[in-house]
C-alpha positions as CSV (number, residue, x, y, z in Angstrom):
1,M,109.6,89.0,92.5
2,L,107.2,90.9,95.0
3,S,109.3,89.7,97.9
4,N,112.4,91.1,95.9
5,K,111.6,94.5,96.4
6,F,110.0,94.4,100.1
7,L,112.6,92.9,101.8
8,F,115.7,94.9,99.9
9,M,113.3,97.9,101.0
10,F,113.7,95.9,104.1
11,L,117.5,96.3,104.4
12,L,117.4,99.9,103.2
13,G,115.4,100.5,106.3
14,L,118.3,100.2,108.3
15,A,119.0,103.7,106.8
16,A,116.9,105.4,109.5
17,L,119.7,105.9,112.2
18,G,123.3,107.2,112.2
19,S,125.8,110.0,112.2
20,N,129.0,110.4,110.5
21,P,130.0,113.4,107.5
22,L,128.0,112.8,104.4
23,Q,130.5,110.6,101.8
24,R,130.0,111.0,98.3
25,S,128.2,108.5,96.7
26,A,129.5,106.2,93.9
27,L,129.3,103.5,91.8
28,A,131.0,100.4,91.4
29,Q,134.1,101.2,88.5
30,G,131.9,100.1,85.4
31,S,128.3,100.7,86.7
32,V,126.2,102.6,84.3
33,P,124.5,105.4,86.0
34,H,120.7,105.1,86.3
35,D,118.2,105.7,83.3
36,L,114.6,106.6,82.5
37,K,113.7,102.8,81.1
38,Y,111.0,101.2,82.6
39,I,110.1,104.2,84.9
40,L,106.2,105.0,84.3
41,D,105.6,108.4,81.9
42,K,105.0,111.0,84.8
43,P,105.6,108.5,88.2
44,L,104.2,109.4,91.1
45,Q,107.6,108.0,92.8
46,A,110.4,106.0,91.8
47,M,113.3,104.1,93.3
48,W,116.3,102.6,91.3
49,S,119.1,100.6,94.0
50,R,121.7,98.4,92.7
51,P,121.3,95.6,95.3
52,S,124.6,93.5,94.6
53,E,126.7,97.2,95.5
54,H,125.0,97.5,98.4
55,L,125.8,94.1,99.4
56,K,129.3,94.3,99.0
57,N,129.4,96.2,102.6
58,P,129.4,93.4,104.8
59,A,126.9,94.6,107.6
60,L,124.3,93.7,105.0
61,A,125.8,91.1,103.3
62,E,125.4,89.4,107.0
63,F,121.9,90.3,107.7
64,L,121.3,88.9,104.0
65,T,122.9,85.7,104.9
66,E,120.5,85.7,108.4
67,M,117.7,86.1,106.5
68,L,118.2,83.4,104.3
69,K,118.5,80.8,107.3
70,V,115.0,81.9,108.5
71,P,112.8,83.4,105.1
72,P,109.0,83.5,105.2
73,S,109.0,80.8,102.3
74,E,111.0,78.7,100.4
75,T,110.1,81.4,97.1
76,A,111.2,84.2,99.1
77,R,114.5,82.6,99.8
78,Q,115.4,81.7,96.3
79,S,114.5,85.5,95.5
80,V,116.3,86.6,98.5
81,A,119.2,84.7,97.5
82,G,119.3,86.3,93.7
83,F,120.1,90.0,95.7
84,P,124.1,89.6,94.8
85,K,123.5,88.8,90.9
86,M,121.1,91.5,90.9
87,D,122.5,94.5,88.9
88,Y,119.8,96.6,89.6
89,F,115.9,96.9,90.9
90,K,113.7,99.8,90.2
91,L,110.2,100.7,91.5
92,S,108.2,103.0,89.5
93,L,104.9,104.0,91.3
94,G,101.8,105.8,89.2
95,I,98.4,105.8,89.7
96,G,96.1,103.6,87.5
97,H,93.2,100.7,88.3
98,N,92.7,97.6,89.2
99,Q,90.3,94.4,88.4
100,W,88.3,95.0,91.8
101,S,87.7,99.2,91.5
102,D,87.6,101.4,88.7
103,K,88.6,104.7,90.6
104,P,92.1,105.9,90.0
105,R,94.8,104.4,92.8
106,P,98.6,104.2,93.3
107,I,99.7,101.1,91.3
108,D,103.3,99.9,91.1
109,V,105.7,98.2,88.4
110,A,108.9,96.5,89.6
111,I,111.9,95.9,87.6
112,L,114.5,93.0,88.1
113,H,117.9,93.1,86.7
114,Y,120.5,89.9,87.0
115,S,123.9,90.1,85.8
116,D,123.5,86.1,85.4
117,P,120.8,85.2,83.0
118,A,120.5,81.5,85.2
119,V,119.5,83.3,87.9
120,A,116.7,85.6,86.2
121,K,115.7,82.3,84.7
122,S,115.4,80.8,88.3
123,M,113.4,83.4,89.7
124,W,111.1,83.4,86.5
125,D,110.3,79.6,87.4
126,I,109.2,80.4,90.9
127,H,106.9,82.7,89.7
128,A,105.5,81.7,86.5
129,A,104.0,78.7,87.1
130,S,100.6,79.7,87.8
131,L,100.3,82.6,84.7
132,E,99.5,81.9,80.7
133,A,100.7,84.4,78.3
134,K,98.7,87.0,77.0
135,T,99.9,88.8,73.6
136,V,100.0,92.0,73.9
137,P,100.0,94.1,70.8
138,E,102.0,96.8,72.1
139,L,105.1,94.7,73.1
140,K,107.0,92.1,71.6
141,F,106.6,90.1,74.1
142,P,103.8,88.2,76.0
143,V,102.5,89.0,79.0
144,Y,101.8,86.7,81.5
145,T,98.6,86.9,84.3
146,F,96.8,85.1,86.6
147,K,94.5,82.1,85.1
148,Q,91.7,82.9,87.8
149,N,90.8,85.8,89.4
150,L,92.2,87.4,92.5
151,H,89.3,87.1,94.8
152,H,87.1,84.1,95.2
153,G,83.2,84.3,93.3
154,Q,84.3,88.1,91.7
155,E,83.4,88.7,88.4
156,E,86.1,88.3,86.1
157,K,87.2,91.8,84.8
158,D,89.7,93.1,81.8
159,W,92.6,91.0,82.1
160,K,94.8,94.1,82.1
161,L,93.5,95.4,85.3
162,A,95.0,92.4,86.8
163,M,98.4,91.3,87.9
164,G,101.0,90.7,85.3
165,K,104.5,89.9,85.1
166,A,106.9,89.9,81.9
167,Q,110.2,89.1,81.0
168,P,111.3,91.6,78.2
169,D,115.2,89.8,77.8
170,P,116.9,86.9,79.7
171,Q,118.3,89.1,82.0
172,T,115.0,91.2,82.9
173,L,112.2,90.7,84.9
174,V,108.8,92.6,85.3
175,E,106.1,93.0,87.3
176,G,102.8,95.1,88.0
177,N,100.0,95.3,90.5
178,T,98.1,95.7,87.1
179,V,99.4,94.7,83.5
180,E,98.0,98.1,82.5
181,M,100.4,99.9,84.3
182,L,103.0,97.2,83.1
183,I,102.6,97.8,79.4
184,K,103.4,101.6,80.2
185,A,106.6,101.1,82.0
186,L,107.2,98.5,78.9
187,A,106.0,100.7,76.4
188,P,106.4,104.9,77.5
189,P,105.4,107.3,75.0
190,A,107.7,109.0,73.0
191,G,110.2,111.4,75.2
192,A,108.4,110.3,78.1
193,N,109.8,112.4,81.7
194,E,112.1,114.3,79.5
195,S,110.1,117.4,79.6
196,A,108.8,116.7,83.5
197,P,110.0,119.4,86.4
198,W,112.7,116.9,87.3
199,A,114.4,115.5,84.3
200,K,117.1,118.4,84.1
201,E,118.2,117.2,87.5
202,F,117.9,113.8,87.4
203,P,121.5,113.2,86.3
204,N,123.3,115.1,88.9
205,W,121.5,111.8,91.4
206,A,122.3,108.9,88.8
207,N,125.5,107.7,89.8
208,S,123.8,107.1,93.7
209,Q,123.8,103.3,94.7
210,S,120.2,103.4,95.7
211,L,118.0,106.6,94.3
212,V,114.2,107.6,94.9
213,L,112.5,110.5,93.3
214,I,109.1,112.0,94.7
215,D,106.7,113.9,92.6
216,L,105.7,116.1,95.4
217,S,103.4,118.0,93.3
218,Q,101.4,114.7,92.5
219,F,101.7,113.8,96.5
220,R,100.3,117.7,96.9
221,E,97.0,116.8,94.7
222,L,95.8,113.5,96.3
223,M,96.2,115.0,100.2
224,K,93.9,117.2,98.5
225,A,91.2,114.8,98.6
226,L,92.4,112.8,101.7
227,P,89.3,113.6,104.9
228,M,90.6,115.4,107.8
229,G,87.4,114.5,109.8
230,G,88.3,112.2,113.3
231,M,91.9,113.1,113.3
232,G,93.6,113.7,116.7
233,P,95.9,116.7,118.0
234,M,98.9,114.9,117.0
235,E,97.7,113.7,113.6
236,A,96.5,116.2,112.6
237,M,99.4,118.1,113.1
238,I,101.3,115.3,111.6
239,V,99.4,116.0,108.1
240,G,99.1,119.4,108.3
241,N,102.9,119.8,108.6
242,L,103.0,117.7,105.5
243,N,100.6,119.1,103.8
244,Q,103.6,122.7,104.6
245,L,106.0,120.6,103.0
246,L,103.8,119.6,99.8
247,T,103.0,123.0,99.0
248,Q,106.2,124.3,99.1
249,A,108.3,121.9,97.4
250,D,107.7,120.9,93.5
251,Y,109.7,116.9,93.8
252,A,112.2,115.8,95.8
253,F,115.5,113.2,95.6
254,I,116.9,111.3,98.3
255,S,119.9,108.9,97.7
256,I,121.9,106.2,99.6
257,D,125.2,104.8,99.8
258,T,126.5,102.4,102.0
259,T,129.9,102.0,100.5
260,D,131.2,102.6,104.4
261,G,128.3,102.9,106.5
262,I,125.1,104.1,105.5
263,Q,124.9,108.1,103.5
264,I,121.8,109.3,102.9
265,K,121.1,112.8,101.4
266,A,118.0,114.7,100.1
267,M,117.1,117.5,97.7
268,A,113.7,119.2,97.6
269,Q,113.0,121.8,94.9
270,S,111.0,124.4,95.1
271,A,110.1,127.1,92.5
272,N,111.3,130.1,94.5
273,A,113.9,131.0,97.1
274,E,110.8,132.0,99.2
275,S,108.9,128.6,99.1
276,A,112.1,126.8,99.7
277,Q,112.8,128.9,102.6
278,R,109.4,127.9,104.1
279,F,110.0,124.5,103.6
280,K,113.5,124.9,105.6
281,A,111.5,126.1,108.5
282,T,108.7,123.2,108.6
283,L,111.4,121.5,108.1
284,D,113.4,122.4,111.2
285,G,110.7,122.7,113.2
286,I,109.3,118.9,112.7
287,V,113.5,118.2,113.5
288,G,113.0,120.6,116.7
289,L,109.7,119.3,117.7
290,G,111.3,115.4,117.3
291,K,114.0,116.3,119.3
292,G,111.1,117.7,121.9
293,F,110.7,113.8,122.4
294,L,113.9,112.6,123.7
295,P,113.9,112.7,126.8
296,M,110.9,110.4,126.7
297,F,112.4,108.3,124.1
298,K,115.6,107.5,126.8
299,Q,113.4,106.9,129.0
300,M,111.8,104.0,127.1
301,A,115.2,102.3,127.0
302,P,114.2,99.7,129.6
303,Q,111.4,98.9,127.7
304,M,113.4,98.7,124.8
305,N,115.8,96.0,126.0
306,Q,113.2,94.0,126.9
307,E,112.0,93.8,123.6
308,L,115.3,93.8,121.7
309,P,118.7,92.9,123.9
310,G,121.1,96.0,123.9
311,M,119.1,98.2,121.6
312,G,117.4,100.4,124.2
313,D,121.1,101.2,125.8
314,L,122.9,101.2,122.1
315,L,119.8,103.7,121.2
316,T,120.0,106.0,124.6
317,A,123.9,106.4,124.0
318,E,124.0,107.3,120.1
319,L,120.2,109.1,120.3
320,D,122.0,113.0,120.5
321,N,124.4,112.1,118.2
322,L,122.3,111.1,115.9
323,V,119.6,113.5,116.2
324,N,122.2,116.3,116.1
325,A,123.9,114.9,112.4
326,L,120.7,115.8,110.6
327,K,121.8,119.1,108.8
328,I,119.6,121.0,106.5
329,T,120.4,123.4,104.4
330,Q,119.3,125.8,101.8
331,D,120.6,127.3,98.8
332,G,118.3,129.5,96.4
333,T,115.3,127.5,95.4
334,Q,116.8,123.7,96.4
335,T,116.5,122.8,100.5
336,T,118.9,119.7,101.4
337,L,119.5,117.4,104.3
338,T,122.1,114.6,104.6
339,W,122.0,112.4,107.7
340,S,124.5,109.4,107.6
341,I,125.8,106.3,109.8
342,K,129.4,105.0,110.5
343,Q,130.6,101.2,109.8
344,D,131.1,100.6,113.1
345,L,127.6,101.6,114.5
346,L,125.7,99.8,111.5
347,V,127.6,97.1,112.8
348,K,126.5,97.0,116.1
349,L,122.7,97.3,114.5
350,V,122.8,94.4,112.7
351,K,124.1,92.7,115.2
352,L,121.3,93.7,117.8
353,L,118.9,93.2,114.7
354,I,119.3,90.0,113.6
355,P,118.0,87.8,116.5
356,A,114.6,90.5,116.2
357,F,114.1,89.7,112.4
358,H,114.6,85.7,113.4
359,Q,111.9,86.8,116.2
360,A,109.9,88.2,113.8
361,R,110.0,85.7,111.3
362,E,108.9,82.9,113.7
363,R,106.1,85.3,115.4
364,A,104.7,85.7,111.5
365,I,105.7,82.2,110.7
366,A,103.4,80.8,113.7
367,A,100.7,82.8,113.4
368,Q,100.3,82.2,109.5
369,N,100.4,78.3,110.5
370,K,97.1,79.2,112.4
371,V,95.2,80.6,110.0
372,H,95.6,77.6,107.4
373,L,94.5,75.4,110.0
374,Q,91.6,77.8,110.8
375,Q,91.0,77.5,107.3
376,L,91.0,73.9,107.3
377,G,88.8,74.0,110.7
378,M,86.5,75.7,108.0
379,A,86.4,73.4,105.3
380,M,86.2,70.8,107.1
381,Q,82.6,71.7,108.7
382,F,81.5,73.1,105.3
383,Y,82.6,69.4,104.1
384,Q,80.8,68.1,107.4
385,Q,77.4,70.1,107.2
386,E,76.9,69.2,103.3
387,H,77.8,65.1,103.5
388,G,76.6,64.6,107.1
389,H,80.2,63.7,108.5
390,F,84.1,64.3,108.0
391,P,85.5,63.3,105.1
392,P,87.6,60.1,106.0
393,A,91.2,59.8,106.1
394,A,91.4,57.5,103.1
395,I,88.8,58.0,100.8
396,L,87.8,55.4,98.2
397,G,87.0,56.0,94.8
398,K,84.5,55.1,92.6
399,D,85.7,51.2,92.1
400,G,85.9,50.5,95.7
401,K,89.5,49.7,95.9
402,T,91.5,52.7,94.8
403,T,92.4,55.6,97.8
404,H,92.6,58.6,97.8
405,S,93.5,61.7,100.4
406,W,91.5,63.4,102.2
407,R,93.5,66.2,101.4
408,V,92.6,66.1,97.8
409,A,88.6,65.8,98.4
410,M,88.8,68.8,100.4
411,L,90.3,70.8,97.1
412,P,86.9,72.3,96.4
413,Y,87.2,73.8,99.7
414,I,90.0,75.1,100.1
415,D,91.4,75.5,96.2
416,D,91.0,78.6,94.2
417,S,93.8,77.1,91.8
418,G,91.9,74.2,89.5
419,V,93.9,71.9,90.8
420,H,91.0,70.0,92.0
421,K,89.6,69.7,88.5
422,E,93.0,68.5,87.4
423,Y,92.6,65.1,89.9
424,K,91.8,62.1,88.5
425,F,89.6,60.4,91.3
426,D,89.3,57.2,88.6
427,E,93.3,57.0,88.8
428,P,95.6,56.2,91.7
429,W,96.9,59.0,93.8
430,D,100.3,58.3,92.0
431,S,99.4,57.6,89.3
432,E,101.5,59.3,85.8
433,H,98.9,61.9,85.8
434,N,98.3,62.8,89.6
435,K,101.8,62.5,90.8
436,K,102.4,66.0,88.4
437,L,99.5,67.3,90.5
438,I,102.0,67.2,93.8
439,A,104.2,69.8,92.5
440,K,101.4,72.0,92.7
441,I,100.4,71.6,96.3
442,P,98.0,74.1,98.0
443,K,99.6,77.0,99.7
444,I,97.0,75.9,102.5
445,Y,98.8,72.4,103.4
446,R,102.4,73.9,103.5
447,S,103.9,76.1,106.3
448,P,106.8,78.5,105.8
449,N,108.3,76.7,108.5
450,A,108.8,73.5,106.0
451,S,111.7,71.9,105.3
452,N,110.4,68.6,103.8
453,S,110.1,68.2,100.3
454,P,108.4,70.7,98.4
455,G,105.8,68.8,97.9
456,A,105.3,67.3,101.2
457,T,102.3,68.5,103.5
458,N,102.8,70.1,106.8
459,F,99.3,69.5,108.3
460,T,98.3,65.8,109.3
461,L,95.7,63.8,111.1
462,L,96.3,61.2,113.9
463,T,94.3,58.4,113.0
464,N,93.4,55.5,115.4
465,P,90.6,53.3,115.5
466,Q,89.4,54.8,118.7
467,G,89.2,58.5,117.1
468,V,87.2,60.8,114.4
469,F,90.1,59.7,111.7
470,N,90.7,56.0,110.8
471,A,93.2,54.6,108.8
472,T,91.7,52.1,107.3
473,P,90.1,53.4,103.6
474,A,86.2,53.9,104.0
475,E,83.9,55.8,101.8
476,K,82.1,58.0,104.8
477,G,84.0,59.2,107.5
478,T,82.6,60.1,111.3
479,P,79.3,61.9,111.7
480,A,79.8,64.6,114.4
481,A,77.1,63.1,116.6
482,K,79.5,60.6,117.5
483,I,82.2,62.5,118.6
484,R,80.6,62.0,122.2
485,D,83.7,63.9,124.1
486,G,82.9,67.3,122.4
487,M,84.1,68.6,119.0
488,S,85.8,71.5,121.6
489,Q,87.6,67.9,123.5
490,T,89.0,65.8,119.8
491,L,91.7,66.3,118.1
492,M,92.2,66.8,114.3
493,L,95.4,68.1,112.6
494,V,98.8,68.9,113.9
495,E,101.5,70.7,112.8
496,S,104.4,67.7,111.2
497,N,107.2,67.9,108.3
498,T,106.7,64.6,107.6
499,E,108.0,63.2,103.8
500,I,104.0,62.8,103.0
501,P,103.0,63.9,99.6
502,W,100.0,65.9,100.4
503,T,97.9,63.5,97.7
504,K,99.1,60.2,99.3
505,P,96.6,58.9,101.8
506,E,98.5,58.5,104.2
507,D,98.4,60.6,107.9
508,L,100.1,59.3,111.4
509,P,99.0,56.7,113.3
510,I,98.7,56.7,117.1
511,A,98.8,53.2,117.9
512,D,98.5,52.5,121.4
513,G,101.8,51.3,123.0
514,Q,103.8,52.3,120.2
515,A,105.9,55.4,120.4
516,L,104.7,59.0,118.7
517,P,105.7,59.7,115.1
518,A,107.4,63.7,114.9
519,L,105.2,66.4,116.0
520,G,105.5,70.0,115.4
521,F,108.8,71.2,113.5
522,P,112.3,70.2,114.4
523,G,113.9,72.4,117.4
524,K,110.2,73.7,118.0
525,K,109.0,73.7,122.0
526,V,105.6,74.0,120.4
527,M,102.8,73.3,117.9
528,N,99.5,74.3,116.8
529,V,96.9,71.8,116.6
530,L,93.3,72.1,114.8
531,F,90.2,70.4,117.0
532,C,87.7,69.5,115.4
533,D,85.6,72.6,116.3
534,G,87.8,74.8,114.3
535,S,89.7,76.4,117.2
536,V,93.8,76.1,117.2
537,H,95.2,75.3,120.1
538,E,99.2,75.5,121.1
539,V,100.6,72.4,122.6
540,G,103.6,71.8,124.3
541,L,106.7,69.7,123.0
542,P,107.2,66.9,123.6
543,I,103.6,66.0,124.8
544,K,102.7,62.8,126.7
545,A,102.2,59.9,125.0
546,E,98.8,59.2,127.3
547,L,97.7,63.0,126.7
548,L,97.8,62.7,123.3
549,R,96.0,59.5,122.8
550,A,92.8,61.3,124.8
551,L,92.5,64.3,122.9
552,V,92.9,61.8,119.6
553,N,89.9,59.1,121.1
554,M,86.7,61.0,120.2
555,A,84.5,59.1,123.5
556,D,86.6,57.9,125.9
557,G,84.9,60.1,128.5
558,S,88.0,62.5,129.1
559,S,87.9,66.2,129.5
560,L,91.1,68.2,129.8
561,D,91.9,71.6,130.5
562,L,93.0,72.7,127.3
563,E,94.7,76.2,128.7
564,E,97.3,73.6,130.5
565,L,98.3,72.0,126.9
566,N,101.2,74.7,126.4
567,P,102.6,75.0,130.5
568,G,105.4,77.1,128.9
569,A,103.4,79.6,127.0
570,K,102.9,83.4,129.1
571,P,99.6,84.2,129.9
572,A,98.0,86.5,127.0
573,P,94.7,88.2,127.0
574,P,91.3,86.1,125.4
575,T,91.0,86.8,121.7
576,D,88.3,85.6,119.1
577,T,89.4,82.1,118.3
578,K,86.3,82.6,115.1
579,P,88.1,80.2,112.1
580,V,88.7,82.2,109.5
581,P,86.8,81.6,106.8
582,A,88.2,79.2,103.6
583,P,86.7,79.7,100.2
584,V,83.6,78.1,99.2
585,P,82.9,77.4,95.9
């Protein structure tokens, strides 16, 4: 459920640019104003939003469509796909604890309500598979929490301090960073927030499509604990201005409407007119300081165009209008800021942001794949150190006949969900019991790029009689001493999009005289590969068959320049290529 929250915040981030007269925020006919249900008592910050209303803007709907084309994961794709059916979304931030720290810290609760119960059920099913129900005296329905510790090796503490989820009714889902905060939102004390300083003002903003409340008085207390030492002049100035704003106001409301373009209105409430004047003066100073950077910002347009073609030119053309459209007024104890963006400019921005979004997602996916491979490489090293050899590709069971995948043998080194305890090595991999575990594929065996079946792996060995991994089932694998070409020159794992279930004892054979199997992901020009020393490299696609066979062969005497494996890649500064440690039980 958290993926909904952060992805929708990304959509609302488009509101950070704009210029045209403020239009009154309004809900669609029949919509009910926002209320305080599920909002924490004395929230540090709260957010109310109606995604289905925002997505009636065709530009934002187009952006959502593009997000679905390259999702960070299948779970995220399904979550984002539920936006059009999401009547409202609430995010309530408060001060609480988690099971890894006894010190108070900001912790949130997210509430999602869907017009279609079937959509709510599908969203719940995505996230509830690895959870167990807990009975809570304060609630009439169960709360779900993780079966295992959130961090491997940590002692289990009160489960109420772990992340929790609940479904109070068929259309509503609730998630909290801790069950403690979740219970506070679902079972607030009588009259919660009715006496809050901002409570009387809240009805004036309740018709906003999206609304943010910030309790500046609480932030003021948190800022007092912020260490000021070690800050540079710029950081100190920013913190100083922020402290000045927090000192002169008690709370603020921010509304966002996307009926025609994006319109933003913010109001800060001060204790008296003098404080409001000082608040406005500080805000005017910050805006004036920002205007002083406009010439430098415009000079950066060519560089911005290189990163995002056309964005530098567009912002340069609109920059003065964007800044001048920002209006700050003060009336009595209230300071008001308005800022908005026209629909035609929003459309242009979305057109430019879409390719940038795809590129960012591609980079993030590639980075995640590298992490998975690095973790698998480290786990392989642990296995090799413990057993004196790498795991065979297909492992013989105790009966000497039944075969199991190396991926199952690696579970104790990479898995923290308990799947390795459920797998039965005295049964075939596709027995009635073991087949049920295919759906519980560890995340490390899947890529966010995956388009194969949900239980299929995306990381496979390349098997060859002269390689470290032979397709012939065996009790023992290859010792490191037999890899005479050197582990940094011998290939271990590759990315693939095959339909091999992760528990199946099958990988990709590299046979002499035969065509290579499909490697990498469809449409990609490079793939990540893992070498026996745990290092990860990019290989350009398509790769020559003789080169791949030389990389797989562990004792042919070949010595390869790994920098030439991906000739199309741009030169990059050297980085620390140490594998990321995998969790070890």
